[in-house]
DOGUZA-667454 format. One record per atom (N, C-alpha, C): atom name; residue number from 1; z negated, x, y negated. Coordinates in steps of 0.02 Angstrom, whole numbers, plus 50000, padded with zeros to 5 digits. Example, Ala and Ser with C-alpha at 12.3 -4.5 7.8 and 13.67 -1.06 7.14 Angstrom:
! residues 2
 atome num     w     u     v
     N   1 49610 50660 50284
    CA   1 49610 50615 50225
     C   1 49610 50660 50165
     N   2 49646 50642 50112
    CA   2 49643 50684 50053
     C   2 49606 50645 49998
! end
This chain:
! residues 167
 atome num     w     u     v
     N   1 49219 46991 49202
    CA   1 49279 47032 49198
     C   1 49329 47008 49250
     N   2 49389 47006 49232
    CA   2 49443 46983 49275
     C   2 49462 47038 49323
     N   3 49470 47023 49387
    CA   3 49487 47074 49437
     C   3 49558 47101 49425
     N   4 49600 47063 49392
    CA   4 49668 47085 49375
     C   4 49666 47145 49328
     N   5 49616 47146 49282
    CA   5 49611 47202 49235
     C   5 49594 47266 49272
     N   6 49552 47261 49322
    CA   6 49533 47320 49362
     C   6 49593 47346 49402
     N   7 49633 47302 49428
    CA   7 49692 47322 49466
     C   7 49742 47356 49420
     N   8 49751 47328 49361
    CA   8 49797 47357 49313
     C   8 49774 47426 49292
     N   9 49710 47433 49279
    CA   9 49682 47499 49261
     C   9 49691 47549 49317
     N  10 49680 47527 49378
    CA  10 49689 47571 49436
     C  10 49762 47593 49442
     N  11 49808 47546 49431
    CA  11 49879 47563 49433
     C  11 49898 47614 49379
     N  12 49871 47604 49319
    CA  12 49885 47652 49265
     C  12 49857 47721 49281
     N  13 49798 47723 49309
    CA  13 49768 47788 49328
     C  13 49811 47821 49383
     N  14 49832 47781 49432
    CA  14 49874 47809 49485
     C  14 49940 47834 49457
     N  15 49970 47794 49413
    CA  15 50033 47814 49381
     C  15 50023 47878 49342
     N  16 49970 47881 49303
    CA  16 49955 47941 49263
     C  16 49945 48003 49306
     N  17 49910 47994 49362
    CA  17 49898 48049 49408
     C  17 49963 48074 49438
     N  18 50005 48028 49460
    CA  18 50070 48047 49489
     C  18 50113 48082 49437
     N  19 50115 48055 49377
    CA  19 50154 48086 49323
     C  19 50129 48157 49308
     N  20 50063 48164 49304
    CA  20 50034 48230 49291
     C  20 50051 48279 49347
     N  21 50051 48255 49409
    CA  21 50069 48299 49465
     C  21 50141 48323 49459
     N  22 50186 48278 49440
    CA  22 50256 48298 49430
     C  22 50264 48349 49374
     N  23 50228 48338 49320
    CA  23 50231 48384 49264
     C  23 50205 48453 49285
     N  24 50148 48454 49318
    CA  24 50118 48517 49340
     C  24 50165 48552 49390
     N  25 50194 48514 49435
    CA  25 50242 48543 49483
     C  25 50301 48575 49446
     N  26 50327 48540 49396
    CA  26 50383 48566 49358
     C  26 50365 48631 49321
     N  27 50305 48633 49294
    CA  27 50282 48693 49259
     C  27 50276 48751 49308
     N  28 50248 48739 49367
    CA  28 50240 48792 49417
     C  28 50308 48817 49441
     N  29 50354 48771 49452
    CA  29 50421 48791 49474
     C  29 50453 48835 49420
     N  30 50446 48816 49357
    CA  30 50474 48855 49302
     C  30 50443 48925 49300
     N  31 50377 48929 49312
    CA  31 50344 48994 49314
     C  31 50371 49037 49371
     N  32 50378 49008 49430
    CA  32 50405 49045 49487
     C  32 50477 49066 49474
     N  33 50515 49022 49444
    CA  33 50585 49037 49429
     C  33 50591 49094 49378
     N  34 50548 49093 49328
    CA  34 50548 49146 49278
     C  34 50529 49213 49310
     N  35 50481 49213 49355
    CA  35 50463 49274 49391
     C  35 50522 49298 49433
     N  36 50557 49252 49465
    CA  36 50616 49268 49506
     C  36 50670 49301 49462
     N  37 50682 49272 49404
    CA  37 50732 49300 49358
     C  37 50711 49371 49336
     N  38 50648 49379 49318
    CA  38 50624 49445 49296
     C  38 50630 49497 49351
     N  39 50613 49479 49413
    CA  39 50619 49526 49469
     C  39 50692 49542 49483
     N  40 50734 49492 49479
    CA  40 50806 49503 49489
     C  40 50834 49550 49436
     N  41 50816 49538 49374
    CA  41 50838 49581 49318
     C  41 50815 49653 49330
     N  42 50754 49661 49351
    CA  42 50727 49728 49364
     C  42 50765 49762 49421
     N  43 50778 49725 49475
    CA  43 50814 49755 49531
     C  43 50886 49772 49514
     N  44 50919 49731 49474
    CA  44 50988 49747 49454
     C  44 50988 49810 49411
     N  45 50941 49816 49365
    CA  45 50937 49876 49324
     C  45 50922 49938 49366
     N  46 50876 49931 49414
    CA  46 50860 49987 49458
     C  46 50920 50006 49501
     N  47 50955 49956 49526
    CA  47 51014 49969 49568
     C  47 51069 50005 49528
     N  48 51083 49981 49468
    CA  48 51137 50013 49430
     C  48 51117 50084 49410
     N  49 51053 50095 49398
    CA  49 51030 50162 49383
     C  49 51039 50208 49444
     N  50 51022 50183 49503
    CA  50 51030 50223 49564
     C  50 51104 50238 49577
     N  51 51147 50187 49566
    CA  51 51218 50198 49579
     C  51 51247 50248 49528
     N  52 51220 50247 49468
    CA  52 51242 50297 49418
     C  52 51222 50367 49441
     N  53 51161 50373 49464
    CA  53 51137 50437 49490
     C  53 51181 50460 49549
     N  54 51197 50412 49593
    CA  54 51238 50427 49651
     C  54 51308 50450 49629
     N  55 51338 50414 49581
    CA  55 51405 50431 49558
     C  55 51407 50500 49527
     N  56 51357 50516 49486
    CA  56 51355 50583 49456
     C  56 51354 50636 49510
     N  57 51312 50627 49560
    CA  57 51307 50676 49614
     C  57 51370 50676 49657
     N  58 51399 50618 49669
    CA  58 51461 50612 49707
     C  58 51517 50652 49673
     N  59 51523 50645 49608
    CA  59 51575 50681 49571
     C  59 51562 50757 49574
     N  60 51500 50777 49567
    CA  60 51482 50849 49574
     C  60 51500 50874 49644
     N  61 51483 50834 49694
    CA  61 51497 50851 49764
     C  61 51572 50863 49774
     N  62 51613 50820 49747
    CA  62 51685 50826 49757
     C  62 51717 50882 49716
     N  63 51684 50903 49662
    CA  63 51709 50960 49623
     C  63 51689 51027 49654
     N  64 51639 51025 49695
    CA  64 51611 51086 49725
     C  64 51658 51114 49778
     N  65 51669 51180 49775
    CA  65 51712 51214 49823
     C  65 51672 51246 49880
     N  66 51610 51263 49866
    CA  66 51569 51296 49916
     C  66 51543 51246 49968
     N  67 51558 51260 50031
    CA  67 51535 51216 50085
     C  67 51459 51219 50093
     N  68 51430 51276 50076
    CA  68 51357 51283 50079
     C  68 51324 51237 50028
     N  69 51350 51238 49968
    CA  69 51323 51195 49915
     C  69 51335 51122 49933
     N  70 51393 51106 49960
    CA  70 51407 51037 49981
     C  70 51357 51014 50034
     N  71 51342 51059 50081
    CA  71 51294 51043 50133
     C  71 51225 51030 50104
     N  72 51208 51063 50049
    CA  72 51144 51051 50016
     C  72 51144 50985 49978
     N  73 51200 50968 49949
    CA  73 51205 50907 49909
     C  73 51208 50844 49952
     N  74 51241 50848 50009
    CA  74 51255 50789 50050
     C  74 51192 50748 50068
     N  75 51138 50779 50091
    CA  75 51079 50738 50107
     C  75 51051 50700 50045
     N  76 51054 50732 49986
    CA  76 51031 50699 49925
     C  76 51077 50640 49909
     N  77 51141 50651 49917
    CA  77 51190 50598 49904
     C  77 51178 50538 49949
     N  78 51166 50551 50013
    CA  78 51153 50497 50060
     C  78 51087 50462 50045
     N  79 51035 50499 50028
    CA  79 50970 50469 50013
     C  79 50976 50421 49954
     N  80 51010 50443 49901
    CA  80 51019 50400 49842
     C  80 51058 50337 49861
     N  81 51111 50346 49901
    CA  81 51152 50289 49921
     C  81 51110 50239 49961
     N  82 51070 50263 50009
    CA  82 51030 50217 50049
     C  82 50975 50184 50008
     N  83 50948 50220 49960
    CA  83 50899 50188 49915
     C  83 50933 50132 49875
     N  84 50993 50146 49851
    CA  84 51030 50096 49813
     C  84 51046 50035 49857
     N  85 51067 50048 49919
    CA  85 51083 49993 49964
     C  85 51021 49950 49980
     N  86 50964 49982 49984
    CA  86 50901 49945 49994
     C  86 50889 49897 49936
     N  87 50899 49921 49876
    CA  87 50890 49879 49817
     C  87 50942 49823 49816
     N  88 51004 49839 49835
    CA  88 51057 49789 49838
     C  88 51039 49734 49888
     N  89 51009 49753 49944
    CA  89 50987 49703 49992
     C  89 50935 49656 49962
     N  90 50888 49684 49923
    CA  90 50838 49642 49890
     C  90 50871 49593 49843
     N  91 50922 49616 49807
    CA  91 50958 49573 49761
     C  91 50994 49518 49800
     N  92 51029 49538 49853
    CA  92 51068 49491 49893
     C  92 51024 49437 49924
     N  93 50967 49456 49948
    CA  93 50922 49409 49982
     C  93 50892 49357 49934
     N  94 50899 49367 49871
    CA  94 50872 49319 49823
     C  94 50918 49259 49813
     N  95 50980 49265 49836
    CA  95 51029 49212 49823
     C  95 51044 49172 49886
     N  96 51062 49110 49873
    CA  96 51085 49065 49927
     C  96 51155 49089 49950
     N  97 51169 49083 50014
    CA  97 51236 49102 50038
     C  97 51292 49062 50007
     N  98 51277 49003 49980
    CA  98 51328 48960 49950
     C  98 51337 48973 49875
     N  99 51300 49020 49847
    CA  99 51303 49033 49775
     C  99 51363 49076 49758
     N 100 51418 49045 49740
    CA 100 51480 49082 49727
     C 100 51476 49126 49665
     N 101 51438 49104 49614
    CA 101 51428 49146 49555
     C 101 51391 49211 49573
     N 102 51342 49204 49616
    CA 102 51305 49263 49638
     C 102 51350 49309 49680
     N 103 51393 49279 49721
    CA 103 51439 49320 49762
     C 103 51483 49364 49718
     N 104 51504 49338 49662
    CA 104 51546 49378 49616
     C 104 51506 49437 49589
     N 105 51444 49424 49569
    CA 105 51401 49479 49544
     C 105 51389 49530 49600
     N 106 51375 49506 49660
    CA 106 51362 49552 49715
     C 106 51423 49595 49731
     N 107 51483 49566 49728
    CA 107 51544 49606 49739
     C 107 51550 49661 49687
     N 108 51536 49644 49624
    CA 108 51540 49694 49570
     C 108 51488 49749 49581
     N 109 51430 49730 49605
    CA 109 51378 49781 49617
     C 109 51397 49826 49675
     N 110 51426 49798 49728
    CA 110 51448 49838 49785
     C 110 51501 49889 49764
     N 111 51544 49868 49718
    CA 111 51597 49913 49694
     C 111 51570 49978 49665
     N 112 51509 49977 49641
    CA 112 51480 50037 49609
     C 112 51466 50093 49659
     N 113 51467 50077 49723
    CA 113 51458 50128 49775
     C 113 51523 50138 49815
     N 114 51579 50118 49787
    CA 114 51642 50122 49822
     C 114 51690 50169 49784
     N 115 51694 50233 49806
    CA 115 51736 50281 49772
     C 115 51811 50262 49772
     N 116 51832 50220 49818
    CA 116 51902 50201 49820
     C 116 51921 50158 49760
     N 117 51871 50131 49724
    CA 117 51884 50090 49665
     C 117 51895 50132 49602
     N 118 51889 50198 49609
    CA 118 51894 50242 49551
     C 118 51965 50265 49538
     N 119 51982 50272 49475
    CA 119 52045 50302 49455
     C 119 52038 50377 49467
     N 120 52085 50406 49504
    CA 120 52079 50477 49523
     C 120 52080 50524 49462
     N 121 52112 50504 49408
    CA 121 52116 50547 49349
     C 121 52054 50541 49304
     N 122 52026 50482 49301
    CA 122 51968 50469 49258
     C 122 51913 50436 49298
     N 123 51886 50472 49346
    CA 123 51838 50442 49392
     C 123 51776 50415 49357
     N 124 51745 50456 49315
    CA 124 51684 50433 49283
     C 124 51697 50375 49236
     N 125 51750 50379 49197
    CA 125 51767 50325 49151
     C 125 51781 50260 49189
     N 126 51817 50265 49244
    CA 126 51831 50204 49282
     C 126 51768 50177 49315
     N 127 51722 50222 49335
    CA 127 51658 50198 49362
     C 127 51618 50162 49308
     N 128 51618 50190 49247
    CA 128 51581 50157 49192
     C 128 51610 50087 49179
     N 129 51675 50081 49185
    CA 129 51706 50015 49175
     C 129 51682 49967 49229
     N 130 51679 49990 49292
    CA 130 51653 49948 49346
     C 130 51580 49929 49333
     N 131 51542 49976 49310
    CA 131 51471 49964 49295
     C 131 51464 49913 49239
     N 132 51504 49920 49187
    CA 132 51501 49873 49131
     C 132 51520 49802 49154
     N 133 51570 49797 49199
    CA 133 51590 49732 49226
     C 133 51533 49701 49266
     N 134 51501 49741 49308
    CA 134 51446 49716 49349
     C 134 51388 49692 49305
     N 135 51371 49731 49254
    CA 135 51317 49712 49209
     C 135 51336 49649 49171
     N 136 51397 49644 49149
    CA 136 51419 49584 49112
     C 136 51414 49521 49156
     N 137 51436 49526 49218
    CA 137 51431 49468 49264
     C 137 51358 49451 49278
     N 138 51317 49502 49287
    CA 138 51246 49491 49300
     C 138 51212 49458 49240
     N 139 51229 49480 49181
    CA 139 51200 49450 49120
     C 139 51218 49376 49116
     N 140 51281 49359 49130
    CA 140 51302 49289 49127
     C 140 51264 49247 49179
     N 141 51256 49275 49239
    CA 141 51220 49240 49292
     C 141 51146 49231 49273
     N 142 51115 49283 49248
    CA 142 51045 49279 49227
     C 142 51036 49229 49169
     N 143 51083 49227 49124
    CA 143 51080 49179 49069
     C 143 51083 49108 49095
     N 144 51129 49095 49143
    CA 144 51133 49029 49174
     C 144 51068 49010 49208
     N 145 51039 49057 49245
    CA 145 50976 49044 49279
     C 145 50921 49029 49228
     N 146 50920 49065 49173
    CA 146 50870 49054 49121
     C 146 50879 48985 49090
     N 147 50941 48966 49076
    CA 147 50954 48899 49048
     C 147 50932 48845 49096
     N 148 50944 48855 49161
    CA 148 50922 48807 49211
     C 148 50845 48804 49215
     N 149 50813 48860 49203
    CA 149 50739 48861 49203
     C 149 50712 48822 49144
     N 150 50743 48831 49086
    CA 150 50721 48795 49026
     C 150 50733 48720 49032
     N 151 50788 48701 49066
    CA 151 50805 48631 49072
     C 151 50825 48617 49145
     N 152 50777 48600 49187
    CA 152 50791 48590 49259
     C 152 50843 48536 49273
     N 153 50849 48487 49230
    CA 153 50898 48434 49242
     C 153 50969 48457 49229
     N 154 50978 48511 49193
    CA 154 51044 48538 49177
     C 154 51083 48556 49240
     N 155 51051 48589 49286
    CA 155 51084 48609 49347
     C 155 51103 48548 49389
     N 156 51058 48500 49392
    CA 156 51073 48438 49429
     C 156 51132 48402 49397
     N 157 51134 48401 49331
    CA 157 51190 48369 49296
     C 157 51256 48405 49311
     N 158 51255 48472 49309
    CA 158 51317 48510 49325
     C 158 51339 48497 49396
     N 159 51293 48495 49443
    CA 159 51310 48482 49513
     C 159 51339 48412 49520
     N 160 51307 48363 49488
    CA 160 51330 48295 49491
     C 160 51400 48289 49461
     N 161 51410 48321 49403
    CA 161 51474 48319 49369
     C 161 51529 48351 49412
     N 162 51514 48406 49445
    CA 162 51565 48439 49486
     C 162 51583 48396 49547
     N 163 51535 48360 49574
    CA 163 51549 48315 49631
     C 163 51594 48258 49608
     N 164 51578 48229 49550
    CA 164 51615 48171 49525
     C 164 51687 48191 49507
     N 165 51695 48247 49472
    CA 165 51761 48265 49446
     C 165 51804 48305 49494
     N 166 51778 48325 49552
    CA 166 51820 48362 49600
     C 166 51849 48314 49652
     N 167 51828 48253 49651
    CA 167 51855 48205 49701
     C 167 51911 48164 49672
! end
């Protein structure tokens, strides 16, 4: 037997092993990324639900004339707000500080706890509009993340294209 054949076989085995490692790594990354997307989706849904609960109570609080009743409502209002902010922090910590698309979603989510963003005549309706905008932006971001998970080279291509065409 020729020793060159053994070397060639060894090289093919090494190449196959390295290739398999890259494939397995890609599969694991996709699994982690899908879990990340699912957890993010769950937290966004939980956050918007909490902010809805907070807004309902906030509007009741502001309609109330009795200071005694307001004093009873206020601790509940604060508890819901702090629970929502805790969830918002979990959402925020999932993103890179340089992720401008995520920053837009985060701004929309923050608006849901900002009464100054409400139309004074139609508070609930204007809040629903803010909520719909936040959900719409989050859906677009989650869809992009899902597309990147399905095709990991897509994100690299977009990054490369933006570098080439912005200069």
